Phi, psi and omega in degrees: 000137180263127178277355185300330184277354185274129182279149181294332181273003180288131179299139178209163176229129177263128173244166181235123186288002172261004174095007178298159181299141181284157174253119178252124183184231182239170179303320180299316176301318184288320177295320180299313176296316182300325182291336185268346181294151176278159185308321183297315180291330177292326179293337182250009183271139169218151176246125177275120179274152174263349175228114187293158182242151178277142173241129179304137179085358172247145183281325180251157174277166188240151184254357187232137177254138177271168181309320177299320183283333175287326177296328172307313188293314179303316176299316181298317182294319177300316181297313183290333182274343183270000000 
């Protein structure tokens, strides 16, 4: 899946599978926080989207980004801000 098409200002919520308080904001906010997380926290992070995205090989779109996809967003943010 390519995260390049997800706009930075799209509302989103970052959740933690261990039950920490969610971060409610934008995709940019979620990517910025994810970049600051320690590896253990990154493994348990997920982003809930307000607009589902297509994943190759799936018939339906998804509302959740996994850690690898959030890492793509954090890398994209770092490239765009440097």
